[in-house]
C-alpha positions in Angstrom: 131.0 139.5 94.9 132.6 141.3 92.0 135.9 141.8 93.5 138.0 139.9 91.0 135.7 140.4 88.0 132.3 138.8 87.0 131.5 135.8 85.1 128.2 134.7 83.6 126.9 131.5 85.2 124.0 129.4 84.1 121.9 127.6 86.8 119.6 124.8 86.0 116.7 124.4 88.6 114.4 121.4 88.6 111.3 121.0 90.5 111.1 118.0 92.8 107.8 116.5 92.0 106.6 113.5 94.0 106.0 110.2 92.3 102.5 110.2 93.3 101.9 113.6 91.6 103.6 112.4 88.5 101.4 109.2 88.4 98.1 111.0 89.4 98.6 113.8 86.8 99.3 111.4 83.9 96.4 109.2 84.8 94.0 112.2 85.3 95.0 113.5 81.8 94.6 110.2 80.2 91.2 109.3 81.6 90.0 112.9 80.8 91.2 112.2 77.2 89.3 108.9 77.0 86.2 110.4 78.3 85.5 108.2 81.2 84.9 109.0 85.0 87.0 107.2 87.3 88.4 107.3 90.7 92.1 107.0 91.3 93.5 105.6 94.5 97.3 105.6 94.9 99.3 104.0 97.8 102.9 104.6 97.9 105.7 102.9 99.8 109.5 103.0 99.5 109.6 100.3 97.0 106.3 100.3 95.1 103.5 102.5 93.9 100.1 100.8 93.8 97.3 102.4 91.8 93.8 101.3 91.8 91.3 102.7 89.2 87.5 102.3 89.8 84.6 103.6 87.8 82.2 102.9 84.9 83.1 101.8 81.6 86.8 101.5 82.4 87.4 98.5 80.2 89.3 100.7 77.7 92.0 101.0 80.5 92.3 97.1 80.6 92.1 96.2 77.0 92.1 92.9 75.4 93.7 90.2 77.9 95.0 93.3 80.0 97.3 94.5 77.2 96.4 98.2 77.9 96.8 97.8 81.6 100.2 96.1 81.4 101.3 98.9 78.9 100.0 101.6 81.3 102.0 100.2 84.2 105.1 100.0 82.0 104.7 103.6 80.9 104.2 104.9 84.4 107.1 102.7 85.6 109.4 104.4 82.9 108.1 107.9 84.0 108.8 107.3 87.7 112.1 105.8 87.4 113.5 108.1 84.9 116.8 109.4 86.3 116.7 107.5 89.4 119.4 105.4 91.1 116.9 103.4 93.0 114.0 101.2 91.3 110.4 101.9 92.3 107.8 99.2 91.1 104.5 100.6 89.7 101.4 98.5 89.7 98.3 99.7 88.1 94.9 97.7 88.6 91.5 98.6 87.2 88.4 97.3 88.9 90.5 94.5 90.4 91.3 93.1 87.2 94.8 91.9 88.3 93.4 90.0 91.4 90.8 88.2 89.1 93.4 87.4 86.5 95.7 85.9 89.1 92.9 83.6 90.3 92.4 82.4 86.7 96.2 81.9 86.3 96.5 79.9 89.5 93.6 77.6 88.4 95.3 77.3 84.9 98.6 76.4 86.6 97.0 73.8 88.8 95.0 72.1 85.9 98.2 72.0 83.8 100.3 70.4 86.7 97.4 67.8 87.1 97.7 67.0 83.4 101.3 66.7 83.5 101.3 64.5 86.6 98.6 62.2 84.8 100.0 62.0 81.5 103.9 62.6 82.2 104.0 64.9 79.1 104.9 68.7 79.1 102.1 71.1 78.8 102.7 74.4 77.0 100.5 77.3 78.0 99.5 80.2 75.8 101.9 83.2 75.3 101.6 85.8 78.3 103.3 88.8 79.6 106.2 88.4 82.2 104.0 89.4 85.2 101.4 86.7 84.4 104.3 84.2 83.8 105.5 85.1 87.3 102.1 84.1 88.8 102.3 80.6 87.1 105.9 79.9 88.3 104.9 81.0 92.0 101.8 78.8 91.9 103.8 75.7 90.9 106.9 76.5 93.1 105.6 74.3 95.9 104.5 71.4 93.6 106.9 68.5 94.1 105.8 66.7 90.9 106.3 69.4 88.3 108.3 72.4 87.4 107.6 75.4 85.2 110.0 77.0 82.8 109.5 80.0 80.3 110.5 79.3 76.6 110.4 81.4 73.5 111.1 84.9 72.8 109.0 87.9 73.5 106.1 88.4 72.7 105.5 84.8 72.2 107.2 83.7 75.4 105.2 81.0 77.4 105.2 78.9 80.2 106.0 75.2 79.9 104.7 72.8 82.8 106.9 69.6 82.8 107.6 66.6 85.0 110.4 67.4 87.6 113.6 65.5 86.6 114.4 62.8 89.1 117.4 63.6 91.2 119.1 60.8 93.2 120.1 61.7 96.7 123.0 59.7 98.0 
């Protein structure tokens, strides 16, 4: 108003960009840089952003054993959750790789459980990322004969399937 003197003020303005827009722009730049043609489908809920990428020659986005795909999900999760109070999960899938990998992991878990039940000796699976270990644990959760535990330090953390300890009920 200028009645009692003036004071210089600084105002910081930030644009409110949607999470979907952040994810889409990052992926479009990445895909363009790699030089592949792909279609990006994004579904957003309050708790999760699900990204499906389809196209030809998109194997570069998956990487060896899904390493690139998991790293991409991690980067996007960091970008989306930066400066937030609430957490939003980001799941990226390329050509349904995650679904196919989940089926392989469930089969691997069931074969390990059968071996443990037969020989009564623990079976250690290969080191894998946390999201894959979670699938193994979930697959064996309802099995009454075996249990699964994660052992080791990242990046060599693996799942060990072992006989469930006998608990006496009185």
